[in-house]
N, C-alpha and C positions, 0 to 999 in steps of 0.2 A: 383641270380648267384651269383659267387664268387667275393670277391671285387677287382676290377680291379686297386686301387691305387697303386701307387709305389712311391719310392724317385725320388727327380728330375732327377738324372741321369739314371735310371733304367727305359729303355721303353717296354711297351708289345704292340705286333702288332698281328693285325689279318691277317693271310695270306690264301690267295684266290689261288686255284690251285694246292695245294700241296697232292698230292695222293699215294705217295709210299717212301721208305726208301731210294732210291735215289736221291729224291727230297730233304729231310732231308740232307743229305750228302753234296749236293749242294750249299746249303743255308749257310750251317754250315760253309763249307770250303771259300766261298765267303766272308762272314763277317768276319771269323777270319784273313783274311789278310786285313781288312780295319782300317787304324789310328784310333787307338783310341778305337777301339770296343771291348771291353771285356766281359767275363762271357757268351758268346752266349749259349743260350737254345732254341732248337728247339721241339717242341711236335707237333707230325703229329695227334695225336689222338682230341687234342684241337685247331688243327691249328691255332698256335700260335707260337709268337717268343719273346723272351726276350733277351735283349741285353743292357749292362751299355753302355753309351754313356756320358764321361766325356767332360763339356765345353770346346769345341777345334775343332778337325779336323771332326768330323764326326756328322751330324746333323740326325735328323729324317726324313727329307725329302732327305737325301741322301741315308737311308737305303731304302725308297721307291724307290727312282730312282731304286738303284741296283735290288731290287726285280722284278722292270719293265722288266730291261732288261732280267732278268733270265727267264719272263715267269710268274710272280707272280702278283698277286695283293697285295697290303699292307695297313692297314689302321692303325693308330696310336692310339690305345684304353686309354692309361693311359697318355699321354699328347696329347690331339688333337689339341689343341691351338697351338703345336710347329710344326705341319704339316698339314696345311689345304687342300693343293693339293693333291686329291686321286684319280683322273682319270687314267684308265686304258691305257696302252701302245697302240700303234698301232697294229692291229690284237692279241693282247694277249688272248682274248675268244677263247677257243677251238671251238664254233661253226661257229665263222666268219673263223677261220683256213680251217674247214672243209669245209664250203662252197667256199673258194677259190680253196681248191683243187679239189674238185668236178668242179667247173666251170672252171680251167684250163684243166682237161682232157676231159671233152664235148667240150671245143672248139679245142683240140688238134684233137680229133676224128672228127669234123666238117672240118678241115681244111684238114685232110687225105682223106676224102673219094673223093672230086673234084682232090687231088694233092697229088696220093699216095707217088711220090717220096719226098714229103716233110713231110713224117709221121715220121721220125726219129727226123728232127728238131723242128717238132712242138712239139713231146712229150718231147724233150729237155728242149724246153723251159718252156713247162708244168710244170716238176720236179723241174726245177730251179725255177720258180717262187713260188711254192707250199713249196720248201723247205728254202727259205728265212726266216721265222719267227724263224723255228727251227734252223738252221744255227747260226742266230744272238745269239740266247740262247745258243748256243754250245759256240760259240766264247766269249761272256760276260763271260760265268763261267769258262772257259780255262784261259780268261786273270786274274781271279781272283783266278786261283791255282787250280779249279775244272777241270782238264782234263778230266777225265776217265767218261763222263757222256752219258746216253743212246742219248741224241741230238748230241753229237759228234759221237757216232758210227754210228746213222743215217745217218748225213751228210756225214762221209766218204763212206758208202756202198751207199748212193744215187750218189754221183759225181763218184764213182768208175764204177756203172753201166753204168752209163752216157758214159762214157770215153771207156768203153770196146764194147760198142753198144747195151746196152739194155737201153735205155730210156724210153720204154713204162712201163717197169717191175719197173724203177727207180720211176716214178711218181703213179704207181698204189700203190707201198710199201710204199712212202710216206703219201697216201692217208689212207691205212689201219694205218698206224702207227697213225695219228692224230685222226681216230676213236678209235682207241685203246686205247688212253690216256683219250678221253672221256668216253669210257667205264670204265676206272679205277678210275676216278674220281667219278662218279657215285656210284659207287659201294664202293668206299672209303665213300662218305658221308652217304650213307646207314649203312655202318658198325658204324659211329658215333651217329647213331640214338638212341643209349642206352641213352648217355649223355642228347641228347637232349630230351629225353622222360623224364629225370628227372627234367629237368629246366621247362618243360610246365607244370609241376604238380603245379608251383607256381601262383596264380591268379596275374594278372596285377594290379587290381585294388582293393582297400578296402573301406568299408563303414564305415567312423567316424562321430559321432555326436558331433556337436559344441555347445557351452554354449548355446544357443538358443534352444538347441534340434533337429535341422536340420539336415538332414543327407546329408553328402559329400563325394561323390566318389574322393579318391586320389590314386595316384600311387602308388603300393607297396614300391616299394624302398624308399618313402616318409615317412613313418610311423616313429615315434619316440618312444621311449621307456617312457611308461607312459601312451600314448595314449589309449583309449579304440575302437575297433572296434566291429562294428556289423555284425554277421555272421547270414546270414538267412537258413532255412532248405532246404538243395540241393547244398549250397555253398559251395566251396573250402576254408577253412581256409587260411588267409593270411600272419599270422606272428603265431611266437612261443609267448606264453602267459598262463596266468591263468584265467579259467573263474570265472569272475565277478557276473556274474548272467546267469540261466537259465541252464535247464538239457537235455541234449539229448543223442544220440548214436552218434558216430565218427568212420568213417571208417579210419583205420589206415594203410590198407594196401601198401600205399605209402612209409612208412615207416618201417613195420614190416614184410610185406609179408601177414599179416593176414587177410583173409576176411570179418571175423565176426567183427560187429562194437563193440566197446566198449562203456558202459555206462558211460556219463561224467557229475558231477555237479558242483556246486561252489568250489572254491577251486582247482580243479584239473588240471592240467596241459594239453595242447593241443599242436600241432605242424603245423606249417605251410604246405601246401600241405595236408593234411587229409580232409575229407568232412563230413559236419556235416549233419546230415541225419532227425533229427524229428521235431527240434524248434529249435525258433532263441537263440542266446547265445551271449553274451556282453563278451569279452575277453580283458582283460587288457594286452599289449604288454610288453614284458620283453627282446627282443631281436633285435637287429638292423635288416634289412632284408639281410644284408651281413654275418649276422652271425647265421641264423636261421637253422634249423636240415636239410633241403633239400639242403640249400646252403653250409652247412658244407660238406654234404655227396659227393656232386657235387666236390666240392674242393678236398676231398681225393680220389675219384674216378678218377680224374683228374690227381692228382700228381701221384695216383698208376701206372696210365696208361703210364705216362712219366718215371716210375722208369723201368730199364731193366732187365729183368729174365737170370739168368747165361746162356741159350740157346739161347737168342737173342743177348747178348754180343758177344757169340763164333761166331755168325755168322756174326755180323757186322766185327769183327776182320778177318774172313775168307773172308767176301766179299773183301775186301782192297787188300789181295794178290791175289785176284780170278781174278779180272779186268784185271791187265797187263798179268798174265797168258792168260786169254783168248786173247788179242791182239797179244801177241806172237804165240800162238798156230795158230792164222788166217793168220798172217803174213808167217808161216813157211809152212801152207797148200797152201798158194797162192805163195810162192817162190819156193818151193822144189822140186816139182815133174817137172816143166819145166824147173828148172834149172840144174837137174841131170838125170832125167829120160827123158827130151825132150818133154814132154807133153805140150799140149795147152795153152800158158799164158793165153788166154781169161777166158776159162774153168776153170782153177784152180784159177783165180783172184776172178771168180763169187762165187767160193765155199768159199775161203776166206772171201770174203764181207758177204755172208750169216751167216759163223759162228760169225761174229763181232755182228751181231743182235741176233744169237741166245744165247750168251755168256751174254747178259745184266742181271745182277743180281737182278732185281727190283722184281721179283715174291720171290725170296729166301730171300730178306731182308724184305718183307713185310710180311714173312709167320708168324713171332712168332709175332710181334706187332699187327697184326690185331686179332688174336685169341686171344689175350690175353685182348685187348680192349673192345671186343665184351663180351666176359666171366666177365669181370669186372661190367660192365654196367649193364647184366642182372642180376649179382647176387645182385647188390645195389638194384636193383629195388624189389627184394624178398628179403629184410631185411637180406642179408648177404653182410657185408662191407670188403672186401678183399683188403690188402693195398701193390699191386705190383706184378708184375711176379715171382719176387723172392719166396714170400708167396705162390702163386699159387703152383709153382714148386715143393716146399718142401712140401707141404701139399698134392700134388700129390702123392709124392713117400712115404709120413709118413706112421709108422707101428704101431706105439704105441702111445694112447691116455690117459693123465692123468687127471682127472677129481679133482677140489676140490668138498667138500660136501655141505656144507650151501649154498644155494644161487645158486648153479649151478647143481648137481643133484635134490636138493631139493626146494622148492618153496622159502625158507627163512622165512616163516612164521609157527609158532607152531599151531598145531589144536587138538583137544580133541578126541582122538582116544577110549578111554574107561571112561565110568563113571558107578560106582558100586556104589549102593544105599544099605549102610549097616544097614539101621534104620527099615528095614523090613517094609516100608512105614508110620511109625510113623510121619517122617518128609517131607516136600515139600525140599528135600535135594539141588537139583540142583538151586531149585530156592532161598534159604539161600544164597548158594556159589556165585549166579550171583550179588545178592545185594551187597554182600561185595565187589567183584571184580570190578563192574561198577566204584568204586571211586579211580581206579589206570589206568595208561596208559602204564602198565608193558606187553610186548607181551604176556605173559601167561595169564594176566588177561583177557585181551581183546579176546583171543582165549577162553576161559571160556564162556566170557559173549556171544558171538557169537554163541556159541553151544546151550546155555541156550537159544537164541532168535529163533535159528533154530527148536526149539523142541516147542516153543511158552508155556513157563512156564509162571507163575504168576511173574507178577513184585512186589517185594518187596523192601522197604526200611532199608538203612542203617543207623545207627547214630554211632556217636562216633567212626569212624573209624581211626586206627591207621597202619600206615604202618612199618612193622618191618624190617629193611634191611638184605637182605641176608636170611631171614626167610620166611615171609608171608605177611597176614594181619589180624587186629584183630577189630571187631566192634561188637555192639548189633543190634540185629535183632528181635523186636517184644521185647520179654522179656528176651531172648536169648545172653549169651556170646559165640559168633561165631571166630573159628578161621580155615583161609585156608591158607596152606603154606605146607611148606617141613615135613616130617614125623617125621625128628629128633628133631624139635623144637616145635611139636605138644603138648600143655599143656593137657594130658591125666590125668584124675585122676587114671586109671587103665590100666594094659598094655593091647595091642590089642589083640584081641582073636584069635584063630589059623586060622580060614577062612581069616580073614584080613592078616594077615601075609602072609599067602601062597597066596593070591593074589598080595599083592605087591611084594613078593619075583617074582612071575612071570611077572610084568609088567617092574620090573627093568631088568630082564634077557632079554627082547625084546627091551632094549634101550629106554625105555620110561623114559619121566621125570614123576615124581609123586607128586600129590598135596594132601593131605587129608583135611577132613573137621569134623570141630570137633564144637559139641555144647553143652555148659557146662561141658567140660571137656571129651566127651564121642565121639568116633569116629563114625561118621554116614556116612562116604561117601568118595569113592576115586575118583581121577580125574587123568587119565593119557593122557600127551601131547607127540607129537612127531612133530619134522618137517618132513612131507611124503616126499616120492619121488615125482617128478614131474608126472602128468598122462604120460605123454610121453616119460617118463625116461628109462623103461624097453625095450621100443620097438626101442629107440635109440640105445641102448648098444648092441641088436640084429643085428641090421643093421650095425653097425660099424663091428661086427663080420665076419658078411656075406662078408664084404669088407675085411676082412683078417687083422682086427686093432684089439689088444689086448687092453684090459681097466683096468686101475688102479684108485681108489679112494684113495686121500688122505686126512684125517680128522684130527682137533685136537681134536674131540670128544674121548670118552673112547670107549676101544675095542668092548663092547657090543653093543652099539649105532651104532657102524661103520658095526658090522656085521651084525645085524638088518636091516641095508639099503642095504647094498652091497650082502648079499646073495639072495634076491629075484630078484635083478637086473641081477645075475649073472657073476659079476666081483670081483676082487681080491681087497684088500685094505691094507692100513697100517694107524694105529690109534697112537692119540697121538702126531699129529705133529704140531711143531712149525712152522712158515712162515719161518726160514731160514733150518730146516730141510728137509720141501718139497722143496725147491730150491736145496738143496742137493742131495735128490735124483733123482729130474728130469736132473739136470746137470750129474749126472753118466750113466744114461740111455741114454742121449744123446751121450754119448761117442761112443755107439755101434749102436744104434737106430735113427730114426729119429722121434724125438718126439713132438706129439702136446699137448699143457698143455692148459685146459679151466679151467676159474675161473670167479670171480667176475669183474676183471679188477682193484681192488683196492688191498685190502690186500693181495691179491695173487701177486702182482706185481712181488715179485723176481723169483718165481718159472716161471711165465710166459715168463719172460726175458732169464732165463735160457733154457727152449726149443726152436727146432728149429722154431716154430709156437706156439705163444702165442694166444689163443683167448679169447674174454672178451664177457660173456654173459651179457647184460642189454640192456635195453630200450633206447640206442644212449645216454649214458651219456657221458659228454665231458671226464672224467678220461678215461672210457672204450675206447671211439674213437681215443683219443690219444696215450693210454698206449701201446694198444695190436696189434698185427701184422694184426687181423680180427677180426670182431664183429659181435655176433649175435644179430641183432637190435630188432628180434622179443622176446627175453627173453625165448625161446624155445630150447632145446638141441636138437630136431628132427629135426633142422635144420643143425647140425653138419654133418650126413652122406649125405647129401643133398650138403654140401659145399665140403666135400672130394670128391664127385662124378661129382660136377663141376669140380673141379681140374682136376681129371682125365680124363674127357671129354677134357678139355682144351688142355691136355698134347697128349690126342689122336689125336685132331684134328691139333695140329703142327706138329707133325710126319708124319699126311698126307698131310699138305701144304708142307714140305720138299721135300716129296716123289714126289708130284706133281712137281714141281718147277724143282727138277734136274732130275726126270724122263725126263718130257717132253724134257729138254736141250739134255740129253743123246740121246733120240730116234732120235730128229733130227740132232745132231750131227753126229751120223753115218750114218744117210741118206743122209745129206749133203755132206759128205766125198764120201759117194758112188754116188753121183751125182744124186740121186732120188729125192729130193727136192732143191727148191732155196731161192730167195728172200723172195717170198710172203707167203710160209710157216715159214720160219726163224721169221718174224715180228709178224704172227701170234701165233707161238709158245712162243714168247716174252710176247706180251699183252695177251694171251689166257691165259697162266700160271698166271698171275698177277689177271686178273677177277676171273679165276676159285678158286685161293687162298683166296681172299677177301670173294668170295661168300660163301666158303666153312666154312669160319672163321663166318661168317654171321648167321651159322645154331646155335651157341653158344647163340644169342640172343634170339630166339625162343624158347629154352630149359632153363627153369628157375632151371633146377637142382633138382625138386622134384619127377619128373616122371623117373628119371635115378637114384635113391638111391633104388633101392628095397633091401628088404621089404618093406618099409614104406609104409603106405597109404598115398592117395592122401588127401589132406587137404581141 
């Protein structure tokens, strides 16, 4: 999990019982009125409170007591020694309150059967007893400045119902209210399951070998940098590190979303939370538990969930004026018809009380953050890290995608595309070239060696190897003087023949890098290399086109190389671009379009910053995770259309949520004023809408995004 340490005056609390936006507003309003309490941050997705408490008026224990009065449990995480008492207040738990309400109603019924005349009194007492915990919370919130809470509305409605002679209905409405709060809490906890699932990917213990060779099991959070852990086949890896010994296939789906295991050997990096498949590995830990890949993903997702999208900020502002308007309308409904039309006071007061309950904005306030939290968590589980609701919203409305070329549309590693033997079989040409290139670590040389190994050529030895910077390499193989490198610097005795010139012109026109192989001053072979498009690039670009997105490639390569890559992909391109040129083009496009820029997260930083959404493609590097608005952890651009589809699905769910929240209220507003529905349907409309909105948002947890990004194939 993320580090919970904090400065001495910064306190972090785990809050229990916070299940809607109304709870967040109540807590924030209450704490901002406490002496000395500043920088109040309340996170519904994390169920946490952050507050600065300088030494003086307010302590951690004071915060816990205030939370108790408001009906929430609070545990101090960052400074537990300063707040040792964590017992809940009387009847703070919803099950206890529900049991009290049910018991009071049963007792009232038991009394009313033998004593029918006492029914009104019995149910009045039942309603008042049941209402006590709710009223206490309402009063506590009001004293701290949070007047317009659902608890206050519920208290007014229940007391009003008793006064106008409807105690039975008052008792049952309170019961339904508590039941609804329990359902809301359960739905909210399920909506947070995405983050919990990420946290559960980390094993709690690790095997460490001591100096005597004994294996000891220690807590994962106690692992130190430099220690070596033993990971057996089938176990989850407990820390980020480098393999010291052993080779095995590692399932990295927890990080990248890719289900196919990756072969790992000594020197390769592995990440915490991934699964070792085949054989025992000894891993040298190089990150603290609070800084491993899973912990950083969790921290970034939690921060992203706390960051508000523009739609959410609008609804927050709207809800602040909405509640006073609802109360004013309820008062007008209760007073105006009896006062000016001579209608029955009891009837219209009853309708006004029902409107109070209908008007609670809980479902509306939770409609956006619930969907965003579910979407961000589900995306992170499938290798798509999105940093907040604002990014999701921009991504959903994006209509242009700009790609860097090298390392983004391509794999970033050159491969041999053509080998042409000009010796007519007189030489083992490829083996000769590989013998020379084995002595270099240059990417082009490594590509030639890899191609030779794949072809199974004979392995020859090279002597007197000399690297010619910017030109190529020279060596002796057998008794021959060999040159492998750029054609312009080839030590030819005679000009290359017409066939060789034709072949070289063709390969250069295809945007390929050309190397010649010369033996004793005679050209005996050609090798063409190119950084090829990723296997999934064409399908990704086509999927984006199907989503209505236009694609553009920006590259520093020459026009021939750019055209050779972009044309088969079916996308526009601009070549010869410097980093500042890319940033300028993206900034110009962003004036009229919503632009998503995809790059490697390092040298494309200016262009990523110029776009409305900057997406880094890379296997979870620190720079990529911190610099961009979103990261494709899988290093696979086929996840881009899935990410966009996920963002658009999220916005659809948000629109549905708002429609559910406002639609139910509008229906019951009309039926209540018409006298067709009363207090029971009103409370069910409020809590029911909140539960429906939360459950609708949870659908985003089940959709990974890969099944809604047609026409992409399923991985």
